[in-house]
N, C-alpha and C positions, 0 to 999 in steps of 0.2 A: 323867676327862678325855675319855674316849671320848664320854660323853653330852653334854658341853659342845659338842663339834664337830657332833654329829648334830642337835641340836634346831634351831639356826638354819637348817639346810638343809631340814628338814621344814617349818618355818614358811613358807619361801618357796614351796614347791610346794603347800602346802595351800590358800593363798589364790588365787582365780582371777585370771588375767592377761587383758588385753585382746587379743583375737584380731586379726589383720591386717584382716579384713573389717570389724570394728567400727570400727577406727581409720579406715579408708577412708571409712566412712559418716559418721563424725563430721566429718572434714575436708571432705568433700563438702557436708555440711549447712552448715558455717561459710561456705564459699565461696558457696553458693547464697543464704543469708540476706543476705550482704553484696551479692551481685549484685542481689537484689530491691530493696534499699535504694537502690543506685546507679541502677537503672532508674526508680524512682519519683522520684528527684531530677533525672532528665534526663541522667545520665551513661551514655549507651547503650554507648559503646565500653568503658567500664570494666565494665559489667554483662556484656557479651558475653565479655570476657576471663575473668572469674571463673566464668561459667557453663561455658565450655569447660574451664576448669581443674577444675571439680567433676566433669565427665564423665571426666576422667583417673582419678579415684578410684572413681567408681561409674558405669559406662557406661549402666546401666539406670535412670538418674535421670530420671523423667518430667518433673519440674519444670524441670530444666535444659534438656531438649530443647524443652519448650514455650516457655521464655524465648527460646531461640535462634530458634525459629519465629516468635515475635511480633516480634522485631527485624527479621527478613527479610521480613515480610509486605508492607511498603510498597514493597519492591523488586520490580517486576513481573517482572524477569528471574529471580527466585528462586522462582517459584511451585511448581515441581516439588520444590525443596529443602524448602519449607515443608510440602508434603504429606507428604514422606518423614519429616520430623522429627515431625510430628503423629501420623502412623501409628505410629511407634516409641513415642512417649510413651503413646499409648492402649494399645498392645500390652503395655508393661511395667507400666502401671497402678500406679506407685509415686508417689503424690501426697502432698504435705505442705503446700507453700506455695500451690500453685494447685489446680485441680480438673479432673476429667474434663470437666465441662460447659464450662469455659473453653476447653479444647482442642478440643472438638467444635464450639464456636461459631467459633473461628478457622478450623478446617478447612472449615466450611460457608461462610464468607466467601470462601475461595479457590475452592471449587467454584461458588459463585454467580457470581463474577467470570468463570469459564471457561464459564458457561452449562450446567453439568452438574447440572441441577435434580433428576434422579432420585437422585443421590448426596446432595444436600442433604436431600431428604425422608427417605432412609434414615438419615442421621446424626441428624436432629433429631426424628424420630418418638418416640424414647424420652424426649426432653427436654421435649416440649411439655406433658406431663401433670404435670411436677414443680412443687412449690410454689416460688415465687420465680423461675420461668422469666423470662429477660430479654426486654425489648422487642425487642432485635435478633434474638433467636432466633425470636420470633413473626413478625417481619417477613419474615425469610428463608424461614421455613417456608411462610408464606402466599404469598409471591411465587413460590416453587418450585411450589406446588400450582397456582396460576393459570397459570403458564407451561407446566405439564404438562397443561393442559386440565381441571383439577379446580377449577373456578371457585367452585362452591358451598361446598366445604370451605374454600377459601382465604378466602372472604367471612366464614365463621363464625369462623375463626381471627383475622381482623382485628377483628371486632366484640368478641371476647373481649379482644384486645390493647388496644383503645381503652378498654374498661372498666377494665382493670388499670392502663393508663398513659395517662390522658386528656390529658397535656401533651406527648406525643410526636407531633409533626406527621407524621413519616414514615409511621406507621400510617394516619393519616387521609388522607394524599395517595394512598396506594395504594387505599384503599377508595373514595375520590372517583372514581377512574378506572374502576372496575368496577361501581359501584352507583349507578344513576341516582336512586333514591329518597333515598339518603344525600346525594348531590350537591345535590338540590333542598332538602333540609333545611338543609344548611350554607349554601347561597346565601341562603335566607330569614333565617338567623341573622345573617349579615353585614349584609344589607340593613336588618335591624331593630336593628343595633348591639349584638347579644348576644355577639359574639366580639371579643377583643382582637387588634388588628393585630399588636402586638409578638410575640405568641406564635404567630400563625398566618399570618405573611406568605407563606410558601411555599404554604400551602393556598389562600390567596386568589389567588395567581398561577395555580394550577391551575384554580380555578373560573372565572377570567376566560378562560383558554385553552379550557375545555371548554363554556362557556356557549353555548347555541343561540339564546337570545333576545337580539336586538340591544339592546333597552331595558335588560335586566338587565346585559348586558355593559358598557354605558356607565356604569351606576350603580356597578358593582363597580370599574371603572377609576377613577371619581371618588373612591371610598373609598380606593383604593390611592394615588392621587396626593395626596390630602389628607393622607395619613400619611407623605408623603415618599418613596414607593417609586420605584425607577428601574430595575426589571428590564428587560432588552432583550426578554424575552418579551412584556411588557405593551406595550412600544413597538410591536412588530409588530402586536399585536392592535388597538391604537388606530389605526395606519396602515390596517389592513385594514378597519376599521369606518367609515372616512371616506367620505362620499358624494362622488362625482366633482365635482358642480357646487357643492357647499358646502364644499369643502376650503379651509381657511385656509392660504395659502402659507407664512406665517411659522411657523405651528404645524407644518406638514409639515417645513420645514427644521430646526426645533427638534428634532423627533423623530428625524430622520436623524442629527443631531449627537449626540443622546442615545444612540442605538443604538451608535454608535462609541465614545462616551465611557463607556458602562456595560459594556464588555467583550463586546459582541455578536459581534464578529469572532472572538472566542476560541472560539465554539461553532459547529461546522460546520453542524449542522442549522439553527440560527438564521440563519447566513449564507446558506445555500441559500434559505431562505424570504425573507430580506431582498432577495436578488437577484430573486426572482420578483415580489415586491411592487413593487420599483423599476421593473421592466419594465411591470407592469400600470398603475402610476400615472404612467408616462412620466417617471420620476425617475432613469433609469439613469445618466445622465451625472454627476449629483450623487453618486449612490451609488458609482459607480466612482472618483470623485475621493477620497472618504473611504476606500475600500478601498485605494487607491494609497498612502495614508499609513500603513497598518497595518504594524507591525513586532512580531512575537511569534508565539506558537503558537496554532494553531486545532485544536480537538479534536473528533473525531467519536466521541461516546459515546452510542450509540443507546439503551441501557437505563439511562442516567443512574446508573451505579454508581461513577462517579469514575475509571474506567479506560478508556483510549481503544481504539477499534478502528483508527482512523487518526489519525495526528498530522501536521499540516502546519506547517512552519516558514516564516514569511514575513519578508522584509526590504523595507521600503518598497513593499509590495504585490506583490513578486515572490516566487514560490515558490522556496525554497532547498532544501527537503528534505521527503520524504514517507515516513513509517514506517507500515507496515501490520501489525497484530497482531489479526486478527479474533477469534480464540478467546481472546485475553487470557491466554495461558499464558506470556507473557514471551519467547517465541521469535518473532522478527520474521519474518513471511512475506516482506515486501519492504521494502527500504530504498533509496529513490531520491533521488539528489542532482541538483540542477538547476543549470544555468548560463544566465544571462540568461532565466530563465523556462522553459527547455526542458530535458528530461531529459538528463543527462550520464552518469550511471552507475546501474546497477540491481544490487542484490545481494539474495539471499533464498533461500527454500526453497519448492518447489512439488511436491507429489506424491512426496515422498521424494528429490527432486533438488535439488542446490544450483545456483543460477543466478547468473551474473555477466555483466553486459553493459556495455560502454562505447560511447558514441556519439562519432563524429567531429563530426557536425552532425545533430542530431535531424531526421528519423527514421532517419538512416543510421548503422547499427551499425559500429563499428570492430573490436570483439572480442566474442565470445560464448563462455562456458564453461558447459557442462552436466555436472554431476558427480553420479554415483550411487555407492553402495558398490562398489568394484572397477572402476568405469568412469569415465573422464573424457574428454569430447569437447570439443575446443577449435576454434573457428572464428576464424581471423585474416583480416581483410580488408585487402588491400593499400591503404595510404593513397594517395589520388590516382588509384587505378585502379578497383578494385571495392569496392562497399559494398552492404550489404543493408538496405533499408528495414524497420524494425521499429516498428510503431505500438503504443503503450501505451494501453490503455483503462482508466482508473481508474474502475471501477464503484463501487457503494456499499461493498462489502466486499472485492472481489477485484481482482486485476490480471491481465490476460491479454495475451499478446503475439501479434501476427500477423506472421509472417515472409513478406515478399514476395520477388519475383524480383530478381536483382541488377541494378543499374544501373551503367553506365559513367560515371564522373565526368570524369576527365582522362586524357590519354594519358601513359604512362610512356615516356620516350625509350629507344630501343634503342641498342646499341653500333654505331657507324658504322664504315665501312671505314677511314676516316682514323684511327680510334682504335686499330686493330689494330697490335700489334708485329710486326716481321718474323719473329721466332722462332715466333710463333703459327701462321704459315702452313706450318710444316714439322714441328713436333714437339708432343707433348702438353705443356701448360703448366698449372700449378696456381697459384692465388692463395690464400694461407692467411689465415684470419681467426679470431682467438682460438684459434689452434693447430689449426684444422680447415680443410678446403677451403671456399672461398667461390665461386670460379669454377674450372671445369676446361674447357680447350679440348682437344678430341679430334679428330685428323684422321680423316676417313671414307675408305672405300675409293674412293668416287667422286672423281675428280680435282678438286683445288682446292676441296674441301668440308670443312667442319669442324662439329663439334657443340659448342655452348656449353652447359655445365651450371651452373646457379646453385644454391647450397646455402644453407640457413639455419644458425643456430648449432648445431642438433642434428644436422647432417649430412644432412638430408633434401633431396632435389632439389625445388626449387620451380618451376623453369622450364627448358625446353630450347629452344634456337633453332638451326636448321640454317642455315649460311652457305655460299653458293657464291661463290667469288672475292671473299670478304670482304663480301658483301651478304646480309642476312637474307632467307630465303625462306619459312620456316615455323617456328612455335613452339608449344610446349605449356606450359600453366600449371597448377600445383596451388595453388588459392586458399585451401584450408582445411587444408593440411598433413596430408592423409590418405594421401599417396603415390598418389593417383589424379589424373590430369590432366583437369580439367573443361573447360578452355579451350583451343581451338585457334585460332591466329592465322596468317593468310596475308598475306604482304607483297607489295607491288607496287613495283618499283624501289626496294627497300630501305625503303619506308614501309609502315606497317600499313595493310592494305587491307580485310580482312574478319576478323571475330572471331566465334567460335561458343562458346556455353556449354552443356554437357551435364552437369548436376549429378548425375544418378543413373545415368549411363553406360548409357542405353537407346537410344543412337544418335539420339535425337530432341533437337533443340536447343531448350531453353527460351528462350534469348536469343541474338540475333545482332546484329552491327554491320557496317555497310557504309560505309566512309569514301570518299566520292567528292567531286564538286563540292558536293553537299549530303549531310551525314552523315545516315545513316538507322539507326534501331534497330528491332528486331523482337522480339516476345514471343509465345510459344506457351504459354499458361497451363495448358491441360489436356493438353499434350504429345501431340496427335493428328496432328501434322505440318502443321496448318493455322494460319497466322498469325492471332493474335487481337488484336494491337495493333501499330501501327507509328508511328514518330515521325520526322519530318524536321526537321533543324536547318538553318535557312537562313542566308545570309550576313548578313542584317540583324538577327541575334540573335533572330529570331522562331522559334517552335517550333510545328509542326503535329503534333498527336497524334490518331490515329484508332483507334477500337475497334470490334470486332465483338461486339456485346452477346450474340449467340446463339452465338458461337464457331464460325461456319460459313464464315468467310472473307469475308463481306459486311460492309463497314465502314459502320455506320449512326450512329456517334457521332463527332463531330469537335470537338476543343478546340484553340483557338488561343491561344498564350502570347507574351508578350514580357517579358523580364527576370523570369521566373517569375510574372508577373502574368497572369491569365486575361483575354483580350480578349473572346472570345465562344465560344459552344458551339452546335453544331447537331446535331439528331437527325433521321435520315431525310431529310436535305436541308433541314430547316427551321432557319434560323439564329436564335439567340436570344442576347441579351446575358446575361452572368453577373455577379452582384453578390455580393461577400463579405458574410457576416453580421457585424455589428459585435461584436467580442469573442468570436466563436464559431468553431468549427472546421468550418464548412460553407459552401457557396456556394448562392445561389439561381439557378436557371435562370429568367430573366425577372425582373420586378420583385419585390422582397421582399414577403411578405405578413405582416401583424402577427398572428402566432399563437404559441402556446406550443409550441415544438419540443421533443419528448421528449429527455431527457438521454441515453437509451440508444438512439440511432439505430441501426437495423440497417445492415449493410454493403450490403445489397440488399433491396428490398422496398417496403413502403408503410406509411403510418400515417394516422389520421384525427384532425383537430383542428378544432374549431368547425364541425362538420358538413361539412368539406371533406376530400377525399382527396388525399394527396400521395405521389408516388413518390420513392424514395431509391436511389441507387447510388453506389458508391465505386470510384475508380480511383486507385491508389497512395495518396498521403497526402491526397487531396481527396475530400470527400463532397458530393454535389449533391442538392438538393431541388427538386422541380417540382410545381406544382399540376396535378392530373389534370383535363383538360378534359372 
């Protein structure tokens, strides 16, 4: 009987049982196989769910990590997540469904998008010599070499890639752009009918764009048109090749319409070129009308990798939003929203700082926040009283802000004698707001004098006004809530008479205001105690603004406005009319001259165009151009 009970027990323990790790691996494998099936059938959400489940059983599952990275690749905000997932997958090196080469290629695509070409070369170097290397790997490797200055090596890789993959246009397009001999060879092949348009349409477009021979360009354009091509690139090339005297007006209008209809406004670089050509061909009015009908996204993609550096959102020709991501890492450097075509709010990161700015009326900022780790600076500008002009310069890839001196917009009414309560004249009185003090009246030792303190919601004093016999005589203001009073106000007969602004507390007034029969404003830009700009506001709504260009107290520039419109400008006593440039942000001193004005005008200096020299200077939000005599 004893043997009968012992034998079954021995049998159980002599046969091997599945260990927990093996069970986990089998379950993870089942999940991943199903996830791969779902991914191939288009059920991305289901595939991700199962891949994440498989990682619960085997966290070192390279296949699952790669599948998750592949799903997140097209989300530009997940670039760093994709890099981390791929690096983990390569480190664990546990492949069954996918391969190390698949993961290396995906990671190389991300680094290519971010223009990190050295990393692309490091990753793909071991792959290039393998049998069966993909055309995409060859393309990325060659491109990285070329961008890193290793043009000859890149050219050799492309030639090898075209030999292996003759039907992949991407390889040919890159070689066409760097190899003149190859470009001439392909041009001849197209002209002789040896290449099929259907296979190489994009290559033909590149050849048209790069052709230096006017005759060859016309022939290539004809081949393209005869095959039904409608690329906006070719539209621009055809417009550019038209002779001024021989232009067919109907064909020109047809091309303008074709540019808009073929998605030309969706490409920022093409739109810039379209605008230049429209000016050169005296077609700006027609081009502007077409642009005014555009609703959609305009993309600046300088390296044509399918990911934008700048995204513009338009509605009926008006810019609504602008998103800047120059390094294409998915982290927005700047996000600007617009109202009626003017900046309304800016958010983003710059130099490790978070920036948030809101405009009351561009270019006048209402609020500015600059935040770094452990530090947050907030500037609040009193609506209707003080605002700071901030000009945004959207350059090709970056956005820079220029902060100017404060301007006084409207007067904020002060508390009048008739508004005072009887009790205020005798004792301290507080007015509570959200549980804290909002106003405090404090009797002073001087007879019949009181101090009014106004607080914000955080309990900080934002202004103080001294009253004598109920009439204000002097005030102090803290405009940016840093507990330092930058503004001093002096009253005459209870009315604001003079105002002084000292932003950095060095006893020199950067800005002052004198309210008399004619309101006058003064600026000292370099804070040397000498007035550099003065402005007189007259009763007839005209404004006279004078500048000392050398900042020496001698006013040699005079600008005359009415209703914010410039009437004329004089320099050193010579009066000249001023004309706004159509659709641009500058003014001509004297009659406008038909030249190509640079898009990146300096704030002060000069430039040369069409053999002529022009001077440039900027005052507040206005830039002026004048031909040098």
